[in-house]
N, CA, C and O atoms as a DFTB+ gen file, in Angstrom:
348 C
 N C O
     1  1      30.301     247.544     183.147
     2  2      30.604     248.094     184.442
     3  2      31.061     249.536     184.288
     4  3      31.977     249.831     183.520
     5  1      30.424     250.418     185.014
     6  2      30.827     251.824     184.903
     7  2      32.214     252.048     185.490
     8  3      32.626     251.394     186.448
     9  1      32.893     252.965     184.899
    10  2      34.241     253.295     185.341
    11  2      34.159     254.307     186.483
    12  3      33.269     255.157     186.504
    13  1      35.085     254.210     187.425
    14  2      35.099     255.122     188.569
    15  2      35.570     256.494     188.114
    16  3      36.610     256.623     187.467
    17  1      34.798     257.514     188.458
    18  2      35.175     258.900     188.148
    19  2      35.582     259.562     189.458
    20  3      34.778     259.710     190.378
    21  1      36.811     259.945     189.514
    22  2      37.344     260.518     190.753
    23  2      36.791     261.924     190.962
    24  3      36.896     262.782     190.087
    25  1      36.200     262.144     192.135
    26  2      35.716     263.504     192.431
    27  2      36.907     264.416     192.764
    28  3      37.985     263.934     193.113
    29  1      36.708     265.705     192.656
    30  2      37.820     266.610     193.002
    31  2      38.155     266.506     194.495
    32  3      37.270     266.503     195.351
    33  1      39.431     266.424     194.770
    34  2      39.890     266.282     196.160
    35  2      40.645     267.552     196.547
    36  3      41.658     267.913     195.948
    37  1      40.110     268.208     197.567
    38  2      40.723     269.466     198.012
    39  2      41.251     269.380     199.443
    40  3      42.113     270.159     199.851
    41  1      40.713     268.412     200.199
    42  2      41.160     268.283     201.583
    43  2      41.056     266.818     202.008
    44  3      40.694     265.953     201.212
    45  1      41.379     266.558     203.270
    46  2      41.390     265.184     203.758
    47  2      39.981     264.587     203.765
    48  3      39.825     263.399     203.484
    49  1      38.975     265.364     204.072
    50  2      37.593     264.860     204.083
    51  2      37.176     264.423     202.680
    52  3      36.521     263.392     202.531
    53  1      37.542     265.187     201.649
    54  2      37.249     264.800     200.262
    55  2      37.970     263.500     199.900
    56  3      37.423     262.637     199.213
    57  1      39.215     263.383     200.383
    58  2      39.995     262.167     200.112
    59  2      39.340     260.949     200.746
    60  3      39.222     259.906     200.103
    61  1      38.919     261.067     201.981
    62  2      38.267     259.946     202.671
    63  2      36.956     259.577     201.987
    64  3      36.630     258.398     201.857
    65  1      36.207     260.583     201.551
    66  2      34.943     260.317     200.857
    67  2      35.200     259.618     199.516
    68  3      34.481     258.686     199.155
    69  1      36.215     260.065     198.786
    70  2      36.553     259.437     197.507
    71  2      36.996     257.994     197.718
    72  3      36.667     257.119     196.917
    73  1      37.736     257.744     198.788
    74  2      38.167     256.374     199.092
    75  2      36.971     255.472     199.379
    76  3      36.939     254.324     198.936
    77  1      35.999     255.981     200.109
    78  2      34.794     255.203     200.417
    79  2      33.982     254.929     199.148
    80  3      33.454     253.832     198.969
    81  1      33.886     255.928     198.273
    82  2      33.174     255.728     197.006
    83  2      33.866     254.664     196.163
    84  3      33.216     253.803     195.570
    85  1      35.175     254.737     196.122
    86  2      35.927     253.757     195.344
    87  2      35.752     252.359     195.922
    88  3      35.552     251.403     195.173
    89  1      35.823     252.226     197.230
    90  2      35.617     250.916     197.863
    91  2      34.218     250.379     197.554
    92  3      34.048     249.190     197.285
    93  1      33.223     251.259     197.594
    94  2      31.854     250.843     197.282
    95  2      31.715     250.386     195.844
    96  3      31.041     249.397     195.558
    97  1      32.353     251.107     194.945
    98  2      32.272     250.721     193.535
    99  2      33.000     249.399     193.284
   100  3      32.531     248.566     192.509
   101  1      34.137     249.213     193.937
   102  2      34.868     247.943     193.796
   103  2      34.018     246.795     194.326
   104  3      33.964     245.726     193.717
   105  1      33.357     247.012     195.458
   106  2      32.491     245.974     196.020
   107  2      31.356     245.637     195.051
   108  3      31.021     244.466     194.873
   109  1      30.758     246.663     194.419
   110  2      29.692     246.417     193.440
   111  2      30.207     245.636     192.238
   112  3      29.531     244.731     191.749
   113  1      31.397     245.979     191.762
   114  2      31.974     245.274     190.628
   115  2      32.285     243.820     190.982
   116  3      32.079     242.922     190.165
   117  1      32.778     243.589     192.193
   118  2      33.043     242.219     192.627
   119  2      31.752     241.408     192.674
   120  3      31.730     240.238     192.292
   121  1      30.682     242.037     193.143
   122  2      29.388     241.350     193.197
   123  2      28.898     241.017     191.789
   124  3      28.425     239.907     191.544
   125  1      29.007     241.968     190.867
   126  2      28.592     241.730     189.481
   127  2      29.410     240.603     188.866
   128  3      28.861     239.741     188.180
   129  1      30.709     240.602     189.103
   130  2      31.566     239.539     188.569
   131  2      31.195     238.179     189.159
   132  3      31.187     237.171     188.451
   133  1      30.891     238.154     190.449
   134  2      30.485     236.894     191.072
   135  2      29.172     236.398     190.476
   136  3      29.004     235.200     190.249
   137  1      28.244     237.315     190.224
   138  2      26.974     236.926     189.595
   139  2      27.209     236.366     188.196
   140  3      26.624     235.351     187.816
   141  1      28.073     237.038     187.433
   142  2      28.377     236.556     186.078
   143  2      29.073     235.205     186.123
   144  3      28.786     234.331     185.305
   145  1      29.983     235.026     187.068
   146  2      30.696     233.750     187.187
   147  2      29.737     232.631     187.561
   148  3      29.918     231.488     187.141
   149  1      28.714     232.957     188.352
   150  2      27.723     231.950     188.706
   151  2      26.874     231.511     187.529
   152  3      26.340     230.401     187.531
   153  1      26.742     232.361     186.529
   154  2      25.927     232.048     185.355
   155  2      26.699     231.246     184.312
   156  3      26.089     230.661     183.417
   157  1      28.002     231.207     184.406
   158  2      28.825     230.559     183.377
   159  2      28.494     229.084     183.188
   160  3      28.337     228.665     182.041
   161  1      28.375     228.256     184.249
   162  2      28.070     226.836     184.009
   163  2      26.771     226.627     183.231
   164  3      26.708     225.776     182.344
   165  1      25.739     227.397     183.561
   166  2      24.472     227.266     182.833
   167  2      24.602     227.659     181.378
   168  3      24.033     227.014     180.498
   169  1      25.356     228.725     181.124
   170  2      25.554     229.171     179.748
   171  2      26.388     228.163     178.966
   172  3      26.128     227.918     177.787
   173  1      27.388     227.580     179.619
   174  2      28.196     226.557     178.945
   175  2      27.340     225.357     178.580
   176  3      27.487     224.790     177.497
   177  1      26.433     224.962     179.493
   178  2      25.550     223.834     179.200
   179  2      24.653     224.136     178.013
   180  3      24.451     223.291     177.140
   181  1      24.109     225.366     177.990
   182  2      23.251     225.754     176.863
   183  2      24.021     225.719     175.549
   184  3      23.525     225.215     174.542
   185  1      25.246     226.261     175.569
   186  2      26.056     226.275     174.355
   187  2      26.404     224.856     173.914
   188  3      26.339     224.535     172.727
   189  1      26.773     224.011     174.873
   190  2      27.152     222.635     174.532
   191  2      25.960     221.868     173.987
   192  3      26.081     221.156     172.990
   193  1      24.809     222.008     174.634
   194  2      23.635     221.294     174.158
   195  2      23.202     221.834     172.800
   196  3      22.695     221.088     171.962
   197  1      23.402     223.125     172.585
   198  2      23.069     223.704     171.285
   199  2      23.956     223.170     170.181
   200  3      23.546     223.149     169.020
   201  1      25.164     222.737     170.514
   202  2      26.071     222.176     169.517
   203  2      25.898     220.664     169.396
   204  3      26.050     220.113     168.306
   205  1      25.582     219.987     170.498
   206  2      25.500     218.527     170.494
   207  2      24.234     218.035     169.809
   208  3      24.284     217.093     169.018
   209  1      23.103     218.661     170.102
   210  2      21.829     218.193     169.549
   211  2      21.835     218.219     168.024
   212  3      21.454     217.218     167.416
   213  1      22.249     219.313     167.366
   214  2      22.295     219.265     165.903
   215  2      23.265     218.211     165.373
   216  3      23.007     217.595     164.339
   217  1      24.377     218.002     166.072
   218  2      25.331     216.986     165.628
   219  2      24.705     215.596     165.692
   220  3      24.900     214.784     164.787
   221  1      23.956     215.322     166.752
   222  2      23.286     214.026     166.877
   223  2      22.229     213.873     165.791
   224  3      22.105     212.815     165.173
   225  1      21.468     214.943     165.567
   226  2      20.431     214.877     164.526
   227  2      21.047     214.679     163.149
   228  3      20.528     213.907     162.343
   229  1      22.156     215.374     162.869
   230  2      22.825     215.199     161.580
   231  2      23.335     213.783     161.426
   232  3      23.212     213.193     160.353
   233  1      23.907     213.227     162.485
   234  2      24.406     211.855     162.433
   235  2      23.262     210.884     162.202
   236  3      23.368     209.957     161.399
   237  1      22.146     211.112     162.928
   238  2      20.984     210.234     162.757
   239  2      20.430     210.354     161.348
   240  3      20.037     209.347     160.759
   241  1      20.388     211.537     160.803
   242  2      19.885     211.752     159.454
   243  2      20.787     211.067     158.434
   244  3      20.307     210.419     157.503
   245  1      22.099     211.216     158.618
   246  2      23.028     210.577     157.686
   247  2      22.947     209.059     157.766
   248  3      22.972     208.381     156.739
   249  1      22.850     208.525     158.972
   250  2      22.763     207.066     159.095
   251  2      21.436     206.571     158.532
   252  3      21.376     205.512     157.907
   253  1      20.360     207.351     158.758
   254  2      19.064     206.966     158.187
   255  2      19.096     207.001     156.668
   256  3      18.554     206.112     156.010
   257  1      19.730     208.027     156.110
   258  2      19.837     208.112     154.649
   259  2      20.673     206.957     154.118
   260  3      20.354     206.381     153.078
   261  1      21.746     206.618     154.834
   262  2      22.598     205.498     154.401
   263  2      21.813     204.195     154.436
   264  3      21.942     203.370     153.531
   265  1      21.002     204.000     155.471
   266  2      20.184     202.780     155.554
   267  2      19.174     202.717     154.409
   268  3      18.920     201.643     153.863
   269  1      18.606     203.852     154.050
   270  2      17.661     203.875     152.921
   271  2      18.387     203.540     151.623
   272  3      17.878     202.784     150.796
   273  1      19.593     204.113     151.448
   274  2      20.361     203.813     150.240
   275  2      20.756     202.338     150.167
   276  3      20.849     201.773     149.077
   277  1      20.985     201.724     151.307
   278  2      21.301     200.292     151.302
   279  2      20.088     199.469     150.880
   280  3      20.240     198.367     150.352
   281  1      18.877     199.999     151.112
   282  2      17.663     199.268     150.742
   283  2      17.318     199.408     149.265
   284  3      16.514     198.632     148.748
   285  1      17.908     200.380     148.577
   286  2      17.577     200.595     147.167
   287  2      17.909     199.362     146.320
   288  3      17.059     198.953     145.529
   289  1      19.082     198.748     146.436
   290  2      19.334     197.546     145.633
   291  2      18.374     196.411     145.975
   292  3      17.970     195.658     145.089
   293  1      18.005     196.281     147.240
   294  2      17.054     195.244     147.629
   295  2      15.709     195.502     146.961
   296  3      15.081     194.581     146.439
   297  1      15.268     196.765     146.979
   298  2      13.997     197.111     146.346
   299  2      14.068     196.880     144.842
   300  3      13.102     196.409     144.241
   301  1      15.208     197.209     144.226
   302  2      15.352     196.989     142.788
   303  2      15.290     195.505     142.454
   304  3      14.667     195.115     141.467
   305  1      15.934     194.677     143.270
   306  2      15.906     193.242     142.982
   307  2      14.505     192.675     143.191
   308  3      14.073     191.812     142.427
   309  1      13.796     193.140     144.201
   310  2      12.421     192.679     144.400
   311  2      11.530     193.128     143.248
   312  3      10.678     192.370     142.785
   313  1      11.722     194.341     142.792
   314  2      10.940     194.855     141.673
   315  2      11.205     194.023     140.417
   316  3      10.288     193.716     139.656
   317  1      12.475     193.664     140.215
   318  2      12.798     192.859     139.029
   319  2      12.190     191.462     139.139
   320  3      11.795     190.884     138.126
   321  1      12.107     190.909     140.351
   322  2      11.479     189.599     140.524
   323  2       9.996     189.667     140.205
   324  3       9.471     188.779     139.533
   325  1       9.304     190.712     140.676
   326  2       7.884     190.860     140.380
   327  2       7.667     191.092     138.883
   328  3       6.667     190.650     138.317
   329  1       8.606     191.785     138.253
   330  2       8.502     192.058     136.831
   331  2       8.647     190.758     136.036
   332  3       7.943     190.535     135.051
   333  1       9.570     189.909     136.482
   334  2       9.788     188.617     135.797
   335  2       8.575     187.718     135.927
   336  3       8.227     187.020     134.975
   337  1       7.907     187.715     137.103
   338  2       6.742     186.865     137.306
   339  2       5.584     187.291     136.405
   340  3       4.832     186.445     135.921
   341  1       5.438     188.588     136.181
   342  2       4.367     189.087     135.322
   343  2       4.646     188.748     133.859
   344  3       3.737     188.403     133.103
   345  1       5.906     188.851     133.478
   346  2       6.292     188.687     132.089
   347  2       6.506     187.294     131.713
   348  3       6.838     187.009     130.562
């Protein structure tokens, strides 16, 4: 947001004009702030979803890896049974 630069004031007409410029700039800043405030919920949702999705994927990956590791002893025992039948 640009900062208000006060024009030189030499008489009452300059003062009134500067007051109107300042009011206009304040109104513009209020509008910009309202626009930014309106965007906050959408940005929060994007940020939250950006954090939640990787967490879910990491959890799913870890649980999937754990399930595979639980199957390793089962696979080893089955392999040993097939080995015994051949031998």
